[in-house]
C-alpha positions as CSV (number, residue, x, y, z in Angstrom):
1,X,24.3,130.8,81.0
2,X,25.3,132.0,84.5
3,X,28.3,134.2,84.3
4,X,31.3,133.9,86.7
5,X,30.9,136.4,89.5
6,X,33.9,138.5,90.6
7,X,34.2,141.6,92.7
8,X,35.3,144.7,90.7
9,X,36.1,148.3,91.7
10,X,34.2,149.6,94.7
11,X,32.5,146.3,95.2
12,X,35.7,145.1,96.9
13,X,34.8,147.3,99.9
14,X,32.4,144.6,101.0
15,X,35.4,142.4,102.2
16,X,36.6,145.0,104.6
17,X,33.2,145.7,106.4
18,X,32.9,144.9,110.1
19,X,31.3,141.5,110.8
20,X,29.5,142.9,113.8
21,X,26.6,145.2,114.0
22,X,24.2,146.5,111.3
23,X,25.6,147.6,107.9
24,X,23.8,149.2,105.0
25,X,24.9,148.9,101.4
26,X,23.1,151.3,99.1
27,X,23.5,150.4,95.5
28,X,22.3,151.9,92.3
29,X,20.8,149.6,89.7
30,X,23.5,147.6,88.0
31,X,26.1,148.2,90.7
32,X,26.3,144.5,91.6
33,X,24.3,144.4,94.8
34,X,23.3,140.8,94.2
35,X,27.0,139.8,93.7
36,X,27.8,141.8,96.8
37,X,25.1,139.9,98.8
38,X,26.6,136.6,97.9
39,X,30.2,137.6,98.6
40,X,29.3,139.3,101.9
41,X,27.5,136.1,103.0
42,X,30.3,133.8,102.0
43,X,33.0,136.1,103.5
44,X,31.1,136.1,106.8
45,X,31.0,132.3,106.7
46,X,34.8,132.2,106.2
47,X,35.8,134.8,108.7
48,X,33.5,134.2,111.6
49,X,34.9,131.5,113.8
50,X,33.5,130.7,117.3
51,X,34.2,127.5,119.1
52,X,30.9,127.6,120.9
53,X,28.7,129.0,118.1
54,X,29.6,127.9,114.5
55,X,28.8,130.5,111.8
56,X,25.3,130.3,110.4
57,X,24.6,132.8,107.7
58,X,21.3,133.5,105.8
59,X,20.7,135.5,102.7
60,X,17.1,136.7,102.7
61,X,15.2,138.3,99.8
62,X,11.7,139.2,98.8
63,X,10.7,136.7,96.2
64,X,11.5,133.0,95.4
65,X,12.9,133.6,91.9
66,X,15.7,135.8,93.3
67,X,16.3,133.4,96.1
68,X,16.7,130.6,93.6
69,X,19.1,132.7,91.5
70,X,21.2,133.5,94.6
71,X,21.3,129.8,95.6
72,X,22.7,129.0,92.1
73,X,25.3,131.7,92.6
74,X,26.4,130.4,96.0
75,X,26.6,126.9,94.6
76,X,28.9,128.1,91.9
77,X,31.1,129.9,94.5
78,X,31.5,127.1,97.1
79,X,30.4,124.0,95.1
80,X,28.0,123.3,98.0
81,X,25.1,125.0,99.8
82,X,25.6,122.9,103.0
83,X,28.2,125.1,104.7
84,X,25.7,126.6,107.2
85,X,24.6,129.1,104.5
86,X,20.8,129.5,103.9
87,X,19.4,131.3,100.9
88,X,15.7,131.8,101.1
89,X,12.8,134.3,100.6
90,X,11.2,135.7,103.7
91,X,7.8,134.0,103.4
92,X,9.3,130.5,102.9
93,X,11.5,130.9,105.9
94,X,8.7,132.3,108.1
95,X,6.4,129.4,107.2
96,X,9.0,126.9,108.3
97,X,9.9,128.9,111.4
98,X,6.3,129.0,112.6
99,X,5.8,125.3,112.0
100,X,9.0,124.5,114.0
101,X,7.6,126.6,116.9
102,X,4.3,124.8,117.1
103,X,2.2,127.1,114.9
104,X,0.2,125.0,112.4
105,X,0.4,126.6,108.9
106,X,-0.8,123.9,106.6
107,X,-4.0,124.8,104.8
108,X,-4.3,128.1,106.7
109,X,-2.8,130.6,104.2
110,X,-5.5,132.6,102.5
111,X,-4.9,133.1,98.8
112,X,-5.4,136.7,97.4
113,X,-8.7,136.1,95.6
114,X,-10.3,134.6,98.8
115,X,-9.1,137.6,100.8
116,X,-10.7,139.9,98.3
117,X,-14.0,138.0,98.6
118,X,-14.0,138.7,102.4
119,X,-13.4,142.4,101.8
120,X,-16.2,142.4,99.2
121,X,-18.6,141.1,101.8
122,X,-17.5,143.5,104.6
123,X,-17.5,146.9,102.8
124,X,-21.1,146.9,101.4
125,X,-22.4,146.2,104.9
126,X,-20.4,149.1,106.3
127,X,-21.5,151.4,103.5
128,X,-25.1,150.7,104.4
129,X,-24.6,151.2,108.1
130,X,-22.4,154.3,107.6
131,X,-24.0,156.3,104.8
132,X,-21.9,159.4,105.7
133,X,-18.8,157.6,104.6
134,X,-19.9,156.5,101.2
135,X,-16.8,158.1,99.5
136,X,-14.2,156.1,101.4
137,X,-16.4,153.0,101.2
138,X,-16.7,153.2,97.4
139,X,-13.0,152.4,96.6
140,X,-11.7,149.4,94.7
141,X,-11.1,146.1,96.6
142,X,-7.4,146.6,95.9
143,X,-7.5,149.9,97.9
144,X,-8.6,148.1,101.1
145,X,-6.2,145.2,100.5
146,X,-3.4,147.7,100.1
147,X,-4.4,149.5,103.3
148,X,-4.6,146.2,105.3
149,X,-1.2,145.1,104.0
150,X,0.2,148.5,105.0
151,X,-1.3,148.3,108.5
152,X,0.2,144.9,109.1
153,X,3.5,145.8,107.5
154,X,3.9,148.8,109.7
155,X,2.9,146.7,112.8
156,X,0.0,149.1,113.7
157,X,-2.0,147.4,116.4
158,X,-4.4,150.1,117.6
159,X,-6.6,152.8,116.1
160,X,-4.7,155.5,118.0
161,X,-1.4,154.3,116.3
162,X,-3.1,154.4,112.9
163,X,-4.4,157.9,113.5
164,X,-1.0,159.1,114.6
165,X,0.9,157.6,111.6
166,X,1.2,159.6,108.4
167,X,-0.4,157.9,105.4
168,X,0.9,159.6,102.3
169,X,0.6,158.8,98.6
170,X,-3.1,158.2,98.3
171,X,-3.6,160.8,95.5
172,X,-3.5,164.6,95.4
173,X,-7.2,165.3,95.7
174,X,-8.5,162.4,97.6
175,X,-6.2,161.6,100.6
176,X,-7.2,159.5,103.6
177,X,-8.5,161.7,106.4
178,X,-8.6,160.9,110.1
179,X,-12.3,160.2,109.8
180,X,-11.6,157.9,106.9
181,X,-9.1,156.0,109.0
182,X,-11.7,155.3,111.6
183,X,-13.9,153.6,109.0
184,X,-11.0,151.8,107.4
185,X,-10.0,150.5,110.9
186,X,-13.5,148.9,111.1
187,X,-12.8,147.2,107.7
188,X,-9.4,146.0,109.1
189,X,-10.8,144.7,112.4
190,X,-13.7,142.9,110.7
191,X,-11.3,141.3,108.2
192,X,-9.0,140.2,111.0
193,X,-12.0,138.7,112.9
194,X,-13.1,136.8,109.8
195,X,-9.6,135.3,109.4
196,X,-9.5,134.4,113.1
197,X,-12.9,132.7,113.1
198,X,-12.0,130.6,110.1
199,X,-8.5,129.8,111.4
200,X,-6.9,131.5,108.4
201,X,-4.0,133.9,107.9
202,X,-2.7,135.9,104.9
203,X,0.9,136.4,103.8
204,X,1.1,139.7,105.6
205,X,0.4,137.9,108.9
206,X,3.6,135.8,108.6
207,X,5.9,138.5,110.1
208,X,3.4,139.4,112.8
209,X,3.1,135.7,113.8
210,X,6.9,135.3,113.9
211,X,7.1,138.4,116.1
212,X,4.5,136.9,118.5
213,X,6.5,133.7,118.7
214,X,9.7,135.5,119.5
215,X,8.0,137.7,122.1
216,X,6.3,134.8,123.9
217,X,9.6,132.9,124.1
218,X,11.4,135.9,125.6
219,X,14.8,135.3,127.0
220,X,14.6,131.6,126.1
221,X,14.5,132.4,122.3
222,X,17.7,131.4,120.6
223,X,18.3,133.3,117.3
224,X,19.1,130.8,114.6
225,X,21.7,132.8,112.7
226,X,25.0,134.6,113.4
227,X,24.7,136.8,110.3
228,X,21.8,137.9,108.2
229,X,22.2,139.5,104.7
230,X,19.0,141.1,103.3
231,X,19.1,141.6,99.5
232,X,16.5,144.0,97.9
233,X,15.7,145.1,101.4
234,X,13.7,148.1,100.2
235,X,10.8,145.8,99.3
236,X,10.4,144.2,102.7
237,X,8.0,145.7,105.3
238,X,8.8,147.0,108.7
239,X,7.3,143.9,110.3
240,X,9.5,141.6,108.1
241,X,12.7,143.5,108.9
242,X,11.8,143.6,112.6
243,X,11.7,139.8,112.5
244,X,15.0,139.5,110.7
245,X,16.7,141.8,113.1
246,X,15.7,139.5,116.0
247,X,16.8,136.2,114.5
248,X,20.5,137.1,114.4
249,X,22.8,136.4,117.4
250,X,23.2,139.1,120.0
251,X,26.9,138.2,120.0
252,X,27.3,139.6,116.5
253,X,24.1,141.7,115.8
254,X,25.3,141.2,112.2
255,X,22.7,142.3,109.8
256,X,23.6,143.5,106.3
257,X,20.9,145.6,104.5
258,X,21.4,145.8,100.7
259,X,18.9,148.2,99.1
260,X,18.1,150.7,96.4
261,X,15.2,153.0,97.1
262,X,14.8,153.7,93.4
263,X,13.9,150.1,92.9
264,X,11.2,150.0,95.6
265,X,8.3,148.2,93.7
266,X,6.0,147.6,96.7
267,X,4.0,150.1,98.8
268,X,5.5,149.3,102.2
269,X,8.3,151.8,102.8
270,X,9.8,152.7,106.1
271,X,13.1,153.8,107.6
272,X,15.7,151.6,109.3
273,X,15.5,153.4,112.6
274,X,11.9,152.2,113.0
275,X,13.2,148.7,113.6
276,X,16.1,149.9,115.8
277,X,18.8,149.6,113.2
278,X,21.5,152.3,113.3
279,X,23.2,152.4,109.9
280,X,24.3,156.1,109.9
281,X,27.7,157.4,109.2
282,X,30.4,154.8,108.4
283,X,27.8,152.0,108.7
284,X,26.5,152.9,105.3
285,X,28.4,152.6,102.1
286,X,27.2,153.4,98.5
287,X,27.9,151.7,95.3
288,X,27.3,154.3,92.6
289,X,28.9,152.7,89.5
290,X,26.5,151.0,87.1
291,X,28.4,148.0,85.8
292,X,25.5,146.2,84.2
293,X,24.0,148.4,81.6
294,X,25.3,150.1,78.5
295,X,25.4,153.8,78.6
296,X,22.4,154.0,76.3
297,X,20.2,151.7,78.4
298,X,21.2,153.4,81.7
299,X,20.6,156.9,80.4
300,X,17.2,156.0,79.0
301,X,16.2,154.3,82.3
302,X,17.4,157.3,84.3
303,X,15.4,159.7,82.2
304,X,12.3,157.8,83.2
305,X,13.3,157.8,86.9
306,X,13.8,161.6,86.7
307,X,10.0,162.0,86.8
308,X,9.9,160.5,90.4
309,X,9.1,163.2,92.9
310,X,10.3,161.3,95.9
311,X,14.0,160.8,95.0
312,X,15.7,162.1,98.2
313,X,17.0,158.7,99.2
314,X,18.1,157.6,95.7
315,X,21.8,156.7,95.1
316,X,23.4,158.9,92.5
317,X,24.2,156.7,89.5
318,X,27.6,156.8,87.8
319,X,26.8,155.6,84.3
320,X,28.9,153.0,82.6
321,X,30.6,154.2,79.4
322,X,30.2,150.9,77.6
323,X,28.8,151.5,74.1
324,X,25.6,149.9,72.9
325,X,22.5,150.4,70.8
326,X,19.7,152.8,72.0
327,X,16.7,151.0,73.6
328,X,14.0,150.4,71.0
329,X,10.3,151.4,71.5
330,X,8.2,149.3,69.2
331,X,4.8,150.7,68.2
332,X,2.8,147.8,66.8
333,X,-0.3,148.2,64.6
334,X,-1.8,145.2,66.3
335,X,-1.2,142.5,69.0
336,X,-0.3,140.1,66.2
337,X,2.3,142.6,64.8
338,X,3.8,142.9,68.3
339,X,4.0,139.1,68.6
340,X,5.6,138.8,65.2
341,X,8.2,141.5,65.8
342,X,9.4,140.0,69.2
343,X,9.4,136.4,67.9
344,X,11.5,137.4,64.9
345,X,13.9,139.4,67.1
346,X,14.3,136.5,69.6
347,X,15.1,134.0,66.8
348,X,17.6,136.4,65.2
349,X,19.5,136.6,68.6
350,X,19.4,132.8,69.0
351,X,20.7,132.3,65.5
352,X,24.0,134.0,66.2
353,X,24.7,133.6,69.9
354,X,23.9,131.8,73.2
355,X,23.1,135.1,74.9
356,X,20.4,135.2,77.6
357,X,17.0,136.5,76.7
358,X,14.1,137.5,78.9
359,X,10.6,138.6,78.0
360,X,8.6,140.5,80.6
361,X,4.8,141.2,81.0
362,X,2.9,142.9,83.7
363,X,0.6,140.0,84.4
364,X,0.8,136.2,84.8
365,X,-1.8,135.7,82.1
366,X,0.4,137.8,79.7
367,X,3.4,135.7,80.5
368,X,1.5,132.5,79.8
369,X,0.3,134.0,76.5
370,X,3.8,134.8,75.4
371,X,5.1,131.5,76.5
372,X,2.5,129.6,74.5
373,X,3.2,131.8,71.4
374,X,7.0,131.2,71.5
375,X,6.6,127.5,72.1
376,X,4.3,127.3,69.1
377,X,7.0,129.0,67.0
378,X,9.6,126.4,68.1
379,X,11.3,128.6,70.8
380,X,12.0,126.8,74.1
381,X,10.9,128.8,77.1
382,X,11.1,128.7,80.9
383,X,8.8,130.7,83.1
384,X,10.2,132.3,86.2
385,X,7.4,132.0,88.7
386,X,6.6,131.6,92.4
387,X,8.2,128.2,92.7
388,X,11.7,129.7,92.5
389,X,12.7,126.6,90.6
390,X,14.3,127.4,87.2
391,X,17.4,126.4,85.4
392,X,19.2,129.7,85.0
393,X,22.1,128.0,83.3
394,X,19.9,126.7,80.4
395,X,19.6,128.5,77.0
396,X,15.8,128.7,77.0
397,X,14.1,132.1,76.7
398,X,13.1,133.2,80.2
399,X,9.6,134.7,80.8
400,X,8.5,136.5,83.9
401,X,6.1,139.1,85.3
402,X,7.8,142.4,85.9
403,X,7.7,141.9,89.6
404,X,9.6,138.5,89.4
405,X,12.7,139.8,87.8
406,X,14.1,141.8,90.7
407,X,17.9,141.3,91.1
408,X,18.3,139.3,87.9
409,X,20.0,140.3,84.7
410,X,19.8,139.2,81.0
411,X,21.7,140.1,77.9
412,X,18.6,141.0,75.9
413,X,15.4,142.2,77.6
414,X,12.0,142.6,76.0
415,X,9.3,144.3,78.0
416,X,6.0,143.8,76.2
417,X,2.4,145.0,76.2
418,X,3.3,148.4,77.6
419,X,0.0,150.0,76.7
420,X,-1.7,152.5,79.1
421,X,-4.3,150.2,80.6
422,X,-1.6,147.6,81.5
423,X,1.1,149.9,83.0
424,X,0.3,151.4,85.4
425,X,-1.9,148.4,86.1
426,X,-5.5,149.5,86.6
427,X,-6.1,147.2,89.6
428,X,-3.7,149.2,91.8
429,X,-5.5,152.6,91.7
430,X,-7.3,153.8,94.7
431,X,-8.5,156.8,92.7
432,X,-7.6,158.5,89.4
433,X,-4.6,160.4,90.7
434,X,-3.2,157.8,93.1
435,X,0.4,159.2,93.0
436,X,1.7,156.3,95.2
437,X,0.6,153.7,92.6
438,X,1.8,155.8,89.7
439,X,5.2,156.2,91.3
440,X,5.5,152.6,92.3
441,X,4.7,151.4,88.7
442,X,7.2,153.9,87.3
443,X,9.9,152.4,89.6
444,X,8.8,148.9,88.5
445,X,9.5,149.8,84.8
446,X,12.8,151.4,85.7
447,X,13.9,148.3,87.6
448,X,13.0,146.1,84.7
449,X,14.8,148.3,82.1
450,X,17.9,148.1,84.2
451,X,18.0,144.3,84.0
452,X,19.3,144.4,80.4
453,X,23.1,144.2,79.8
454,X,23.2,144.5,76.0
455,X,19.9,145.4,74.4
456,X,16.5,146.6,75.6
457,X,13.2,146.5,73.6
458,X,9.9,148.1,74.9
459,X,6.9,147.2,72.9
460,X,3.1,147.9,72.8
461,X,0.1,148.2,70.6
462,X,-2.8,150.6,71.2
463,X,-2.3,153.6,73.5
464,X,1.2,153.8,74.8
465,X,1.8,153.7,78.6
466,X,2.3,157.2,80.1
467,X,5.8,156.1,81.1
468,X,7.0,155.6,77.6
469,X,6.3,159.2,77.0
470,X,8.5,160.1,80.0
471,X,11.6,158.5,78.5
472,X,13.7,161.1,76.8
473,X,12.9,160.6,73.1
474,X,16.5,161.5,72.1
475,X,17.7,158.4,74.0
476,X,15.5,155.8,72.3
477,X,15.0,154.5,68.7
478,X,11.3,154.3,67.7
479,X,10.2,151.5,65.4
480,X,6.8,150.8,63.8
481,X,5.7,147.2,63.4
């Protein structure tokens, strides 16, 4: 069931923040950032009054599942979502924005596997014509997809800009050189030409297309919102935040950035000054207190995060003193044993309470497998997926990929199939020591661990994920199944 939401402790600072200009709220995991996003938006609706420009507030987030959850919360607060308050994820809003401004989007969006097919046709031809660059042209398809997404996300429009922009995190022994970039730029340009010739676009084009619409309209463009609140802002790209900063009224310039660098689970990082947002000094506040997790869960998660080498921008966490069991790490002798253990644990929880339960897997196929298994054992399930439509108030066991659970919380969290080939997921590696991918996957697990309010169970069979070995063994209970 959805719990009542109330501001506590330092969260109450949100009600005193200026309603004009950019504001950054940095919050540790469990500090109530999602609650703050809702209150900030509703408070702006209540306090901003202008005879000539009624308040129009939007809460933006990265994925549809969190947008759906936030919409449920706002409905509980006001009893209505029709007060001029919009709750939406970026891509859904951008699609509608482009359609409203005369850009046809229907049947144009290229799904991921089709985009990969294009890359798989481009790269071998370049490898033949550029034999001296066989190394950089022998990477996985995901490597090129990541690089293209990064280029679009950073709004890099020329080769000179690409060469001048640092590209870190591609491994310790196999970094992208200037000469490599020239070849990768050829891949990028040919990919763009293929999309243009077939009248297609990918999801990373949405922000660039919105920026183009805004630029073409110039002084005649009328921003649709008086206030914009961005939840989980650390996972949006520079291009996306550039759009959001331009769709808010110049009369308020009110954009609230709510973020936690430690929970960045996508490879699109940037700093706010790159999009012209000054959130220095008093324009940034930090929420350090972890209200969500028990002390045991928080300390185990933080022991994992301690292995992150790029922690300069992390918020220092003040751990909750609430008591609770140590997280469990289940080593199963087989996949069947892992299934049996989790099903029995879920049924035991349901037999004595109406607590919320969520099961996570790294892949969609894994989620579907677990859902089918639970249903076959008489356990009702709901899958949190891209539709964003899910009854969070129901008592079914929720299932989701690890990426889909951002901003959500559950009483009991099971993170399953944490074997080495599954986390870090093999598809994301550009080379064996791709430290960007290794770090991103570690933060993903940390984020998922901090979704649990009462108990946390991590399970696997086979070879354990490297990250399970990074968690302080004194802070977990190990169980064989």
